C-alpha positions as CSV (number, residue, x, y, z in Angstrom):
1,M,24.7,0.2,1.8
2,Q,21.5,0.8,3.8
3,K,21.4,-1.1,7.0
4,K,17.6,-0.8,7.6
5,P,15.3,-3.5,6.3
6,F,13.5,-2.9,3.0
7,I,9.8,-2.2,3.7
8,Y,7.1,-3.9,1.6
9,I,3.5,-2.8,2.2
10,A,1.3,-5.6,0.8
11,S,-2.1,-3.9,0.5
12,L,-5.5,-4.7,-0.8
13,R,-7.2,-1.8,-2.5
14,R,-8.9,0.7,-0.2
15,T,-7.3,-0.8,3.0
16,G,-5.2,2.2,4.1
17,G,-2.0,1.3,2.3
18,T,-1.4,4.9,1.0
19,V,-1.9,6.6,4.3
20,L,0.4,4.0,6.0
21,S,3.0,4.6,3.3
22,E,2.8,8.3,4.0
23,A,3.0,7.7,7.7
24,L,6.3,5.9,7.2
25,T,7.7,8.4,4.8
26,M,9.8,11.3,6.2
27,L,13.2,12.4,4.8
28,P,15.9,11.7,5.7
29,Y,14.6,8.7,7.6
30,S,12.6,6.8,5.0
31,F,10.7,6.9,1.7
32,I,8.0,4.6,0.4
33,F,7.3,4.3,-3.4
34,L,3.6,4.1,-4.1
35,E,2.8,1.1,-6.5
36,P,5.9,1.2,-8.6
37,N,5.2,-2.3,-9.9
38,L,8.8,-3.3,-9.7
39,G,7.8,-6.9,-8.9
40,K,6.5,-7.2,-12.5
41,N,9.8,-5.8,-13.8
42,K,8.3,-2.4,-14.5
43,F,8.8,1.0,-12.8
44,R,5.9,3.4,-12.6
45,I,7.4,6.8,-11.6
46,R,5.1,9.4,-10.1
47,E,5.8,13.0,-11.1
48,N,6.4,14.2,-7.5
49,D,8.9,11.4,-6.9
50,L,10.7,12.3,-10.1
51,K,11.1,15.9,-8.9
52,L,12.1,14.9,-5.4
53,F,14.8,12.5,-6.5
54,L,16.1,15.1,-9.0
55,Q,16.7,17.4,-6.1
56,L,18.8,14.6,-4.6
57,G,20.8,14.4,-7.7
58,I,19.2,11.2,-9.0
59,N,17.2,10.9,-12.3
60,L,14.7,8.1,-11.9
61,E,13.8,8.1,-15.6
62,E,17.5,7.5,-16.5
63,F,17.8,4.8,-13.9
64,K,14.7,3.1,-15.3
65,Q,15.9,3.2,-18.9
66,K,19.3,1.9,-17.9
67,Y,18.2,-1.1,-15.9
68,L,14.7,-2.0,-17.2
69,T,15.3,-5.2,-19.2
70,E,13.7,-8.5,-19.8
71,E,15.8,-10.2,-17.1
72,D,13.9,-11.2,-14.0
73,N,14.5,-8.9,-11.1
74,S,16.8,-6.6,-13.1
75,I,15.2,-3.4,-11.9
76,I,15.0,-4.6,-8.2
77,K,18.6,-5.7,-8.3
78,A,19.6,-2.3,-9.6
79,L,17.5,-0.6,-6.9
80,K,19.5,-2.5,-4.3
81,N,23.0,-2.4,-5.9
82,D,23.0,0.9,-7.7
83,L,20.3,3.3,-6.4
84,L,20.4,2.6,-2.6
85,P,24.1,3.2,-2.2
86,K,23.6,6.6,-3.8
87,L,20.8,7.4,-1.4
88,D,22.7,6.5,1.8
89,T,23.2,10.1,2.8
90,H,19.8,11.3,1.8
91,I,17.3,8.5,2.8
92,H,18.1,5.8,5.4
93,Q,15.3,3.4,4.6
94,I,13.4,2.6,1.4
95,G,10.2,0.6,0.7
96,V,7.3,0.1,-1.6
97,K,3.5,-0.2,-1.3
98,E,1.7,-2.4,-3.8
99,I,-1.9,-3.3,-4.3
100,H,-1.2,-5.8,-7.1
101,N,1.2,-8.1,-5.4
102,R,1.9,-10.5,-8.2
103,G,5.7,-10.7,-8.3
104,W,6.2,-10.0,-4.7
105,Q,8.7,-13.0,-4.7
106,N,11.0,-10.9,-6.9
107,Y,11.3,-8.4,-4.2
108,Y,11.9,-11.1,-1.6
109,K,14.7,-12.8,-3.7
110,V,16.7,-9.6,-3.7
111,F,15.7,-8.2,-0.2
112,T,15.7,-11.4,1.8
113,D,15.2,-9.6,5.1
114,M,12.5,-7.3,4.0
115,R,9.7,-6.6,6.4
116,I,6.2,-7.0,5.0
117,I,3.2,-5.1,6.3
118,L,-0.1,-6.9,5.3
119,T,-3.1,-4.6,5.3
120,A,-6.8,-5.4,5.3
121,R,-10.2,-3.9,5.8
122,D,-13.8,-5.0,6.3
123,P,-14.7,-6.2,2.8
124,R,-18.1,-4.5,3.1
125,D,-16.3,-1.2,3.5
126,I,-13.9,-2.0,0.6
127,Y,-16.9,-2.7,-1.7
128,I,-18.8,0.5,-0.7
129,S,-15.6,2.6,-1.0
130,V,-14.9,1.2,-4.5
131,Y,-18.5,1.8,-5.5
132,H,-18.6,5.4,-4.5
133,R,-15.3,6.1,-6.2
134,L,-16.7,4.6,-9.4
135,Q,-19.8,6.8,-9.1
136,Q,-17.5,9.8,-8.9
137,G,-15.5,8.7,-11.9
138,K,-12.5,7.9,-9.8
139,G,-10.3,5.0,-9.0
140,S,-8.6,2.3,-11.0
141,W,-11.3,-0.4,-10.9
142,K,-11.9,-1.3,-14.6
143,K,-14.4,-4.2,-14.5
144,E,-18.1,-4.2,-13.7
145,L,-18.4,-3.9,-10.0
146,T,-20.3,-6.8,-8.4
147,P,-19.7,-8.8,-5.2
148,E,-18.4,-11.6,-7.4
149,T,-15.9,-9.5,-9.4
150,L,-14.5,-7.7,-6.4
151,S,-14.3,-10.7,-4.2
152,T,-12.4,-12.6,-6.9
153,H,-9.9,-9.9,-7.1
154,L,-9.5,-9.5,-3.4
155,N,-9.3,-13.3,-2.8
156,N,-6.5,-13.5,-5.4
157,E,-4.5,-10.8,-3.6
158,F,-5.3,-12.4,-0.3
159,D,-3.8,-15.6,-1.5
160,R,-0.6,-13.7,-2.2
161,Q,-0.7,-12.2,1.2
162,M,-0.9,-15.7,2.7
163,E,2.1,-16.7,0.6
164,M,4.0,-13.9,2.2
165,Y,2.7,-14.6,5.7
166,K,3.9,-18.2,5.5
167,K,7.4,-17.4,4.1
168,A,8.6,-14.0,5.2
169,K,8.6,-11.6,8.2
170,C,5.1,-10.1,8.3
171,I,2.9,-7.9,10.5
172,K,-0.9,-7.8,10.1
173,V,-2.5,-4.3,10.1
174,K,-6.2,-3.9,9.8
175,Y,-7.5,-0.5,8.5
176,E,-9.8,-0.3,11.5
177,E,-6.8,-0.7,13.9
178,L,-4.7,1.8,12.1
179,C,-7.5,4.4,12.4
180,T,-8.5,3.8,16.0
181,N,-5.6,2.2,17.9
182,R,-2.9,4.5,18.9
183,E,-0.6,1.6,19.8
184,I,-0.5,0.1,16.3
185,Y,1.7,2.7,14.6
186,P,4.6,2.5,17.2
187,K,4.3,-1.3,16.8
188,I,4.6,-1.0,13.0
189,K,7.6,1.3,13.3
190,A,9.3,-1.1,15.7
191,F,8.7,-4.0,13.3
192,V,10.2,-2.3,10.3
193,E,13.0,-0.7,12.5
194,S,11.9,2.8,11.4
195,E,13.6,5.8,13.0
196,I,10.9,8.3,12.1
197,P,10.3,10.4,15.2
198,D,6.7,11.0,14.4
199,T,4.2,10.2,11.6
200,G,5.3,11.2,8.2
201,T,3.8,13.2,5.3
202,I,0.1,12.1,5.7
203,G,-2.3,13.6,3.2
204,G,0.3,14.6,0.7
205,F,-0.9,12.2,-2.0
206,N,-4.5,13.2,-1.6
207,A,-3.7,16.9,-1.5
208,A,-1.7,16.7,-4.8
209,N,-4.3,14.6,-6.6
210,V,-7.3,16.4,-7.9
211,K,-9.3,13.2,-7.9
212,R,-8.7,12.7,-4.2
213,K,-9.6,16.2,-3.1
214,D,-12.7,14.9,-1.3
215,E,-10.6,12.5,0.7
216,Y,-8.2,15.2,1.7
217,D,-11.1,17.4,2.7
218,L,-12.4,14.6,4.8
219,H,-9.2,13.4,6.5
220,G,-6.7,16.3,6.1
221,S,-3.2,15.6,7.2
222,I,-4.0,13.0,9.9
223,I,-5.3,9.5,10.2
224,T,-9.0,9.6,11.1
225,D,-11.7,7.1,11.9
226,K,-14.3,8.8,9.6
227,R,-14.4,5.8,7.2
228,V,-14.3,3.0,9.7
229,H,-17.4,0.8,9.5
230,R,-18.6,2.8,6.6
231,W,-21.1,0.2,5.6
232,Q,-23.0,0.8,8.8
233,Q,-23.5,4.4,7.8
234,E,-24.5,3.7,4.2
235,Q,-28.1,4.8,3.5
236,D,-28.5,2.8,0.3
237,K,-30.0,-0.6,1.5
238,R,-29.4,-2.2,-1.9
239,L,-25.7,-1.3,-1.8
240,V,-25.4,-2.5,1.8
241,A,-27.0,-5.9,0.7
242,E,-24.4,-6.2,-2.1
243,A,-21.6,-5.3,0.3
244,T,-22.8,-7.8,2.8
245,K,-22.8,-10.6,0.2
246,I,-19.1,-10.2,-0.3
247,V,-18.4,-11.5,3.2
248,D,-19.9,-14.9,2.2
249,L,-17.6,-14.9,-0.9
250,M,-14.5,-14.3,1.1
251,P,-14.6,-16.9,4.0
252,H,-10.9,-17.5,4.3
253,Y,-10.0,-13.8,4.3
254,C,-12.7,-13.1,6.9
255,D,-11.5,-15.9,9.1
256,F,-7.9,-14.8,8.9
257,W,-8.5,-11.2,9.5
258,G,-11.4,-11.6,11.9
259,Y,-14.3,-10.0,10.1
260,K,-17.8,-11.3,10.8
261,K,-21.3,-10.4,9.7
């Protein structure tokens, strides 16, 4: 049985959760699943993950079909009791990154000592980032994008972050710090007890995803500060005004994370 804590990256969309997941992924030290939705008793398996685990002698699709039932936590219990022991010699630490954190308690019931990394970003930058991805026909945002719709979504996920912060072992990581503060990554590794000797496979997800080619071209295989304070570089004044409005719609989030107009 793995002795390292289970890692749960509780992200809000466009807050650096993917790049942080990659930074903490390096075999045989650790592996972070990207948005598997296990907390909702589902299991979304990415094609690259399926291929990787097949090389380790584990068929994730068969695992999913065997343990995915209507019983609460069934797939997470199976992850701990069946899958992790088989991974002991291949991967020393496992975790997940989610942006829809409903059901986080189901992880916590099974992994009572899990380490949670809360991520956040200036809401103006989140808004502008989501806007431009929609304009390019990318991203998973399905509703009409307005300051009201996005702030409602983010406030709901922030409420779940606060539940975690009050109940479990958490560390707060702002996107801006992750991109500019060289001391934050060693602090994160120490918190989750990671043995990774360096940063992990940064850029792999963007490189393999045609819809993220522009992001890979921008950042490559390193963490950069090229999208920090993006709203200050935005030329569309109407868009900046909309983005600024979202700050007023997220007062508790901004107070907790320290974002001001």
